[in-house]
Wavefront OBJ file of the C-alpha trace (Angstrom):
o trace
v 15.901 -1.892 1.854
v 16.883 0.462 -0.916
v 13.834 2.641 -1.635
v 11.116 4.582 0.186
v 7.321 4.504 0.050
v 4.585 6.329 1.930
v 1.807 4.357 3.615
v -1.562 6.146 3.618
v -4.764 5.746 5.603
v -7.769 7.869 6.504
v -8.350 8.664 10.176
v -11.330 10.367 11.818
v -10.608 13.558 13.733
v -12.941 15.723 15.724
v -12.790 19.510 15.860
v -13.697 21.755 18.809
v -17.363 21.687 17.700
v -17.396 17.859 17.832
v -17.713 17.578 14.062
v -15.884 14.579 12.609
v -13.583 15.007 9.642
v -11.581 12.539 7.589
v -7.892 13.309 7.633
v -5.205 11.532 5.646
v -2.330 10.156 7.692
v 0.944 9.339 5.915
v 4.051 7.496 7.120
v 7.285 7.092 5.194
v 9.055 3.704 5.408
v 11.884 1.867 3.678
v 11.129 -0.839 1.114
v 12.478 -3.030 -1.634
v 10.541 -2.981 -4.941
v 9.877 -5.832 -7.382
v 7.716 -6.245 -10.452
v 4.799 -8.617 -10.061
v 5.243 -12.070 -11.560
v 3.511 -13.005 -14.803
v 1.268 -15.367 -12.891
v 0.255 -12.618 -10.443
v -0.334 -10.193 -13.304
v -2.561 -12.530 -15.321
v -4.470 -14.041 -12.390
v -5.008 -10.537 -10.987
v -6.285 -9.359 -14.365
v -8.802 -12.199 -14.435
v -10.120 -10.982 -11.081
v -10.424 -7.326 -12.094
v -7.134 -6.208 -10.550
v -4.268 -4.345 -12.187
v -1.160 -5.575 -10.315
v 1.779 -3.188 -10.580
v 4.427 -3.814 -7.902
v 5.386 -5.969 -4.941
v 6.946 -4.027 -2.080
v 8.988 -5.814 0.588
v 8.875 -4.091 3.973
v 9.510 -4.922 7.629
v 6.310 -6.421 9.124
v 6.393 -4.046 12.107
v 6.128 -1.066 9.723
v 2.697 -2.058 8.390
v -0.524 -1.168 10.234
v -3.170 -2.271 7.687
v -2.955 0.863 5.552
v -5.078 0.410 2.395
v -2.973 2.650 0.116
v 0.589 3.707 -0.554
v 2.431 6.327 -2.563
v 5.530 5.361 -4.520
v 7.390 7.906 -6.663
v 4.408 10.288 -6.470
v 1.921 7.667 -7.737
v -0.818 6.342 -5.472
v -1.525 2.598 -5.337
v -4.129 0.461 -3.576
v -2.819 -2.472 -1.543
v -4.873 -5.498 -2.543
v -2.932 -8.299 -0.832
v -0.251 -8.876 1.788
v 1.957 -11.913 2.304
v 4.270 -12.638 5.240
v 7.285 -14.068 3.422
v 9.278 -14.686 6.604
v 9.700 -13.142 10.065
v 11.576 -10.152 8.609
v 9.726 -9.562 5.325
v 6.143 -8.638 4.511
v 5.136 -8.325 0.854
v 2.599 -5.673 -0.151
v 0.948 -6.299 -3.521
v -0.193 -3.013 -5.027
v -2.263 -1.933 -8.000
v -2.807 1.395 -9.649
v -6.545 1.755 -9.466
v -9.156 4.109 -10.834
v -10.555 6.313 -8.102
v -7.329 6.206 -6.093
v -5.583 9.516 -6.658
l 1 2 3 4 5 6 7 8 9 10 11 12 13 14 15 16 17 18 19 20 21 22 23 24 25 26 27 28 29 30 31 32 33 34 35 36 37 38 39 40 41 42 43 44 45 46 47 48 49 50 51 52 53 54 55 56 57 58 59 60 61 62 63 64 65 66 67 68 69 70 71 72 73 74 75 76 77 78 79 80 81 82 83 84 85 86 87 88 89 90 91 92 93 94 95 96 97 98 99
């Protein structure tokens, strides 16, 4: 793994007055980055997606986070694929509304 990304998810927290708040939780992990294939790009486009990257990570590092940050840009994870026992692929798109 030769790069780093940040996995992001929202968690509910409760203050001393028992009021719930959304709080963003981030975790930094190692990854390997690839461009999406032409097939992925075009089939994603036909389904309203905007595929950008495929990130290879260790499966144990992923806990169903819906978003990630890579080089200060936020992406939505729209698909995962277990390539083998040591590699999980995260398919990510830059999406409107995800800042």
